[in-house]
Residue frames as a rotation matrix with the C-alpha (Angstrom) as fourth column:
UNK 1
-0.966 0.054 -0.253 117.17
-0.233 -0.603 0.763 97.26
-0.112 0.796 0.595 103.60
UNK 2
-0.574 0.788 -0.221 114.04
0.243 0.422 0.874 95.16
0.782 0.448 -0.434 103.18
UNK 3
-0.249 0.453 -0.856 112.97
0.968 0.093 -0.233 95.80
-0.026 -0.886 -0.462 106.78
UNK 4
-0.735 -0.074 -0.674 113.25
0.171 -0.982 -0.078 99.54
-0.656 -0.173 0.734 106.18
UNK 5
-0.904 0.404 -0.140 111.12
-0.242 -0.213 0.946 99.23
0.353 0.889 0.291 103.05
UNK 6
-0.326 0.801 -0.502 108.40
0.667 0.571 0.479 97.30
0.670 -0.179 -0.720 104.90
UNK 7
-0.371 0.122 -0.921 108.46
0.813 -0.437 -0.385 99.87
-0.450 -0.891 0.063 107.72
UNK 8
-0.914 -0.011 -0.406 108.07
-0.156 -0.914 0.375 102.70
-0.375 0.406 0.833 105.19
UNK 9
-0.698 0.698 -0.163 105.12
0.025 0.251 0.968 100.93
0.716 0.671 -0.193 103.57
UNK 10
-0.213 0.607 -0.766 103.44
0.940 0.342 0.010 100.43
0.268 -0.718 -0.643 106.95
UNK 11
-0.569 -0.066 -0.820 103.93
0.464 -0.849 -0.254 104.09
-0.679 -0.525 0.514 107.80
UNK 12
-0.962 0.210 -0.173 102.50
-0.263 -0.551 0.792 105.12
0.071 0.807 0.586 104.43
UNK 13
-0.451 0.833 -0.319 99.40
0.442 0.520 0.731 102.96
0.775 0.189 -0.603 104.96
UNK 14
-0.192 0.334 -0.923 98.86
0.962 -0.119 -0.244 104.37
-0.191 -0.935 -0.299 108.46
UNK 15
-0.802 -0.177 -0.571 99.32
0.129 -0.984 0.124 107.93
-0.583 0.026 0.812 107.16
UNK 16
-0.852 0.520 -0.065 96.77
-0.144 -0.111 0.983 107.34
0.504 0.847 0.170 104.37
UNK 17
-0.236 0.782 -0.577 94.28
0.801 0.493 0.340 105.91
0.550 -0.382 -0.743 106.87
UNK 18
-0.359 0.046 -0.932 94.68
0.743 -0.590 -0.315 108.96
-0.564 -0.806 0.178 109.12
UNK 19
-0.943 -0.021 -0.331 94.28
-0.164 -0.839 0.520 111.38
-0.289 0.544 0.788 106.19
UNK 20
-0.650 0.747 -0.135 91.17
0.151 0.302 0.941 109.53
0.744 0.592 -0.309 104.96
UNK 21
-0.161 0.578 -0.800 89.67
0.971 0.238 -0.023 109.52
0.177 -0.781 -0.600 108.46
UNK 22
-0.614 -0.136 -0.777 90.34
0.397 -0.904 -0.156 113.26
-0.682 -0.405 0.610 108.82
UNK 23
-0.951 0.279 -0.135 88.67
-0.257 -0.467 0.846 113.94
0.173 0.839 0.516 105.45
UNK 24
-0.396 0.840 -0.371 85.66
0.519 0.538 0.664 111.84
0.758 0.070 -0.648 106.43
UNK 25
-0.216 0.269 -0.939 85.36
0.936 -0.216 -0.277 113.68
-0.278 -0.938 -0.205 109.78
UNK 26
-0.855 -0.155 -0.495 85.68
0.043 -0.972 0.229 117.05
-0.517 0.174 0.838 108.03
UNK 27
-0.798 0.598 -0.072 82.94
-0.066 0.033 0.997 116.06
0.598 0.801 0.013 105.58
UNK 28
-0.221 0.712 -0.666 80.75
0.854 0.471 0.220 114.92
0.471 -0.521 -0.712 108.47
UNK 29
-0.435 -0.004 -0.900 81.23
0.689 -0.646 -0.330 118.18
-0.580 -0.764 0.284 110.38
UNK 30
-0.902 0.007 -0.432 80.56
-0.218 -0.871 0.440 120.44
-0.374 0.491 0.787 107.38
UNK 31
-0.663 0.698 -0.272 77.46
-0.226 0.161 0.961 118.49
0.714 0.698 0.051 106.30
UNK 32
-0.389 0.532 0.752 75.89
-0.904 -0.376 -0.202 118.33
0.175 -0.759 0.627 109.76
UNK 33
0.128 0.510 0.851 75.36
-0.786 0.575 -0.226 114.95
-0.605 -0.639 0.475 111.35
UNK 34
-0.769 -0.407 0.493 75.38
-0.139 0.859 0.493 111.33
-0.624 0.311 -0.717 110.23
UNK 35
0.220 0.840 -0.495 73.28
-0.776 -0.157 -0.611 111.58
-0.591 0.519 0.618 107.11
UNK 36
0.742 0.112 0.660 72.92
0.235 0.880 -0.414 108.94
-0.627 0.462 0.627 104.41
UNK 37
0.909 -0.417 0.007 75.19
-0.196 -0.443 -0.875 111.10
0.367 0.794 -0.484 102.28
UNK 38
0.255 -0.835 0.487 78.00
-0.958 -0.151 0.243 110.67
-0.130 -0.529 -0.839 104.81
UNK 39
0.228 -0.137 0.964 77.73
-0.199 0.963 0.184 106.88
-0.953 -0.234 0.193 104.60
UNK 40
0.954 0.094 0.283 77.77
0.260 0.202 -0.944 107.10
-0.146 0.975 0.168 100.79
UNK 41
0.658 -0.751 0.062 80.99
-0.654 -0.609 -0.449 109.11
0.374 0.255 -0.892 101.04
UNK 42
0.087 -0.641 0.763 82.64
-0.857 0.342 0.385 106.65
-0.507 -0.688 -0.519 103.46
UNK 43
0.026 -0.019 0.999 81.69
0.055 0.998 0.017 103.48
-0.998 0.055 0.027 101.57
UNK 44
-0.785 -0.458 -0.417 82.18
-0.315 -0.284 0.906 104.98
-0.533 0.842 0.079 98.05
UNK 45
-0.286 0.752 0.595 78.59
0.681 0.596 -0.426 104.31
-0.674 0.283 -0.682 96.98
UNK 46
0.368 0.418 -0.831 78.41
-0.209 -0.833 -0.512 107.55
-0.906 0.362 -0.219 94.96
């Protein structure tokens, strides 16, 4: 039971990381190149 719960949590974390990475890439593509704005978006400086 506990092992299944830990596995589910790991999968959820990996899934969130993939979704975030996809959003960051999408933002990068639509805003043309590695601008300062992109780094603000990635590191939550806005």
